[in-house]
Backbone bond lengths (Angstrom), bond angles and torsions (degrees), N, CA, C in turn:
res aa  C-N    CA-C-N  psi(-1)  N-CA   C-N-CA  omega(-1)  CA-C   N-CA-C  phi
1 A - - - 1.393 - - 1.591 104.36 -
2 R 1.304 118.54 153.46 1.447 124.38 176.64 1.487 110.48 -81.63
3 C 1.300 116.65 155.47 1.451 125.78 -173.82 1.527 111.68 -79.64
4 A 1.315 114.89 145.03 1.572 119.49 178.32 1.567 106.26 -78.76
5 D 1.378 109.72 167.65 1.528 117.69 177.27 1.569 107.98 -53.79
6 T 1.208 114.14 144.77 1.532 131.22 176.53 1.570 109.11 77.00
7 K 1.211 120.12 -0.88 1.481 120.17 -179.04 1.660 104.99 -88.19
8 G 1.301 114.62 154.49 1.491 122.21 -177.93 1.496 109.26 -63.15
9 C 1.272 112.98 149.20 1.528 121.42 171.97 1.609 112.80 -150.53
10 G 1.323 108.99 163.77 1.561 115.95 176.55 1.515 109.31 -110.39
11 G 1.377 114.00 -9.53 1.504 114.58 179.98 1.466 106.99 -178.38
12 A 1.322 122.71 169.14 1.433 132.32 -175.72 1.526 112.99 -53.90
13 G 1.330 115.67 -35.02 1.378 124.25 -176.33 1.640 111.44 -67.51
14 D 1.301 113.74 -14.89 1.581 119.73 -179.06 1.419 106.95 -85.33
15 C 1.282 124.61 -12.23 1.493 122.41 -165.16 1.601 109.75 -115.68
16 S 1.360 109.32 143.71 1.610 109.52 177.07 1.355 114.10 -67.72
17 S 1.395 116.68 -24.45 1.471 122.71 -176.43 1.682 108.18 -81.15
18 G 1.292 114.18 -16.41 1.498 121.71 -174.50 1.564 112.06 72.91
19 V 1.350 114.81 16.46 1.441 118.67 175.51 1.534 113.15 -126.29
20 C 1.316 120.20 124.27 1.399 125.30 177.79 1.556 109.54 -122.81
21 T 1.278 116.83 118.02 1.443 121.76 -174.38 1.517 108.23 -125.49
22 S 1.320 117.05 123.06 1.474 119.54 175.90 1.523 115.06 52.63
23 G 1.402 112.43 38.70 1.378 115.86 177.55 1.515 118.22 80.95
24 A 1.354 117.09 5.60 1.459 117.80 175.98 1.615 108.78 -137.36
25 C 1.381 109.45 147.94 1.449 116.39 176.67 1.525 111.44 -70.38
26 V 1.280 117.37 137.22 1.612 118.92 -177.90 1.499 105.15 -121.86
27 A 1.310 112.18 150.70 1.468 122.38 174.51 1.449 116.40 -58.06
28 P 1.386 115.83 148.94 1.462 118.41 179.14 1.550 110.07 -58.71
29 A 1.344 113.02 144.93 1.451 119.95 178.35 1.492 111.56 -135.87
30 C 1.326 122.81 164.46 1.479 127.18 -177.67 1.469 110.05 -80.40
31 N 1.276 122.31 -1.97 1.327 123.02 176.37 1.636 117.24 -133.68
32 D 1.248 116.86 26.86 1.419 119.09 -173.13 1.550 110.04 -95.51
33 G 1.357 113.62 1.05 1.548 115.86 174.50 1.612 115.34 74.40
34 V 1.293 112.81 11.98 1.497 123.25 -177.43 1.556 112.15 -124.53
35 K 1.324 114.05 132.59 1.503 118.83 170.79 1.540 108.31 -73.20
36 N 1.299 115.22 101.27 1.505 121.15 -176.17 1.415 111.17 -145.83
37 G 1.348 118.62 179.54 1.439 121.68 -179.17 1.577 110.52 56.73
38 G 1.240 117.97 -138.55 1.490 123.10 -178.22 1.485 112.81 -91.31
39 E 1.339 119.10 7.42 1.434 122.38 -176.28 1.424 114.44 -64.25
40 T 1.366 120.60 142.01 1.489 123.96 175.39 1.429 109.91 -92.17
41 D 1.293 126.37 -13.58 1.434 129.57 168.77 1.533 107.63 -150.59
42 R 1.270 118.41 -177.96 1.438 120.79 -174.45 1.551 112.72 -65.80
43 D 1.352 114.19 110.88 1.427 122.05 174.06 1.486 114.55 71.53
44 C 1.288 119.66 22.28 1.520 122.45 -178.48 1.556 112.76 -154.70
45 G 1.251 114.84 161.58 1.462 127.31 172.79 1.576 117.37 58.31
46 G 1.259 118.62 -167.35 1.432 121.04 -178.10 1.485 116.52 77.81
47 S 1.337 108.60 -158.54 1.495 114.88 176.58 1.539 114.21 -88.47
48 T 1.279 115.25 35.77 1.495 121.46 -178.45 1.511 113.97 -109.44
49 T 1.293 122.40 175.94 1.450 121.11 175.59 1.526 106.56 -94.87
50 C 1.324 121.03 8.40 1.477 125.93 177.85 1.621 106.86 -63.26
51 A 1.340 108.59 162.06 1.428 118.96 178.43 1.588 108.49 -62.34
52 R 1.278 117.05 166.98 1.384 127.81 172.39 1.480 108.82 -66.89
53 C 1.342 121.95 147.59 1.390 126.40 -177.49 1.622 109.30 -77.55
54 A 1.318 113.06 145.58 1.516 117.70 178.67 1.512 107.54 -77.75
55 D 1.323 117.70 169.41 1.500 124.83 176.29 1.494 105.61 -52.63
56 T 1.319 116.73 145.70 1.501 128.93 177.11 1.498 111.69 75.98
57 K 1.358 120.00 -4.44 1.493 116.82 178.00 1.526 108.43 -91.57
58 G 1.308 116.33 165.17 1.455 122.37 -172.13 1.548 108.95 -72.05
59 C 1.333 115.19 149.93 1.478 116.16 179.12 1.582 106.07 -149.78
60 G 1.366 113.53 162.91 1.415 115.96 175.31 1.563 108.42 -114.28
61 G 1.305 117.33 -3.43 1.481 121.17 174.59 1.583 108.30 -176.92
62 A 1.333 113.01 -177.76 1.431 114.85 -179.32 1.540 117.66 -65.95
63 A 1.276 116.87 -26.13 1.484 119.27 175.74 1.494 114.70 -70.63
64 D 1.318 119.84 -13.88 1.461 123.66 177.28 1.481 108.79 -77.59
Protein backbone atom coordinates (compact mmCIF):
# COMPACT_ATOMS: atom_id res chain seq x y z
CA ALA A 1 0.00 0.00 0.00
CA ARG A 2 1.11 3.57 -0.62
CA CYS A 3 1.93 5.87 2.29
CA ALA A 4 -0.45 8.53 3.63
CA ASP A 5 0.29 12.25 3.80
CA THR A 6 3.14 13.20 6.18
CA LYS A 7 4.64 9.69 6.09
CA GLY A 8 8.20 9.16 4.87
CA CYS A 9 8.91 8.40 1.21
CA GLY A 10 11.72 7.82 -1.24
CA GLY A 11 9.77 8.94 -4.29
CA ALA A 12 6.34 9.89 -5.61
CA GLY A 13 5.38 6.25 -6.16
CA ASP A 14 5.53 5.66 -2.41
CA CYS A 15 2.70 8.12 -1.69
CA SER A 16 -1.07 7.79 -2.06
CA SER A 17 -1.08 11.43 -3.24
CA GLY A 18 1.65 10.72 -5.82
CA VAL A 19 3.74 13.57 -4.37
CA CYS A 20 6.91 13.15 -2.27
CA THR A 21 8.65 16.35 -1.14
CA SER A 22 11.75 16.45 1.05
CA GLY A 23 11.25 12.81 2.05
CA ALA A 24 7.60 13.11 3.10
CA CYS A 25 4.29 12.45 1.35
CA VAL A 26 2.28 15.64 0.89
CA ALA A 27 -1.44 16.22 0.39
CA PRO A 28 -2.81 16.72 -3.13
CA ALA A 29 -2.75 20.35 -4.31
CA CYS A 30 -4.09 22.19 -7.34
CA ASN A 31 -0.56 23.01 -8.51
CA ASP A 32 1.41 19.83 -7.86
CA GLY A 33 1.39 18.63 -11.49
CA VAL A 34 -0.21 15.30 -10.55
CA LYS A 35 -3.73 13.96 -11.13
CA ASN A 36 -4.63 13.15 -7.54
CA GLY A 37 -7.23 13.77 -4.85
CA GLY A 38 -10.64 14.25 -6.46
CA GLU A 39 -9.27 15.76 -9.67
CA THR A 40 -10.61 14.54 -13.01
CA ASP A 41 -7.41 15.63 -14.81
CA ARG A 42 -4.06 17.00 -13.70
CA ASP A 43 -4.69 19.92 -11.31
CA CYS A 44 -8.31 20.56 -12.38
CA GLY A 45 -11.93 19.52 -12.09
CA GLY A 46 -13.64 16.92 -10.00
CA SER A 47 -14.58 17.18 -6.36
CA THR A 48 -11.73 19.60 -5.64
CA THR A 49 -11.45 23.35 -5.26
CA CYS A 50 -9.19 23.38 -8.31
CA ALA A 51 -10.06 25.32 -11.46
CA ARG A 52 -12.27 23.89 -14.16
CA CYS A 53 -10.45 21.82 -16.76
CA ALA A 54 -9.52 23.25 -20.15
CA ASP A 55 -10.79 21.83 -23.43
CA THR A 56 -9.44 18.32 -24.17
CA LYS A 57 -8.79 17.61 -20.46
CA GLY A 58 -10.61 14.83 -18.61
CA CYS A 59 -13.94 15.53 -16.93
CA GLY A 60 -16.69 13.80 -15.04
CA GLY A 61 -19.41 16.25 -16.06
CA ALA A 62 -20.04 19.73 -17.42
CA ALA A 63 -19.06 21.37 -14.10
CA ASP A 64 -15.49 20.06 -14.46
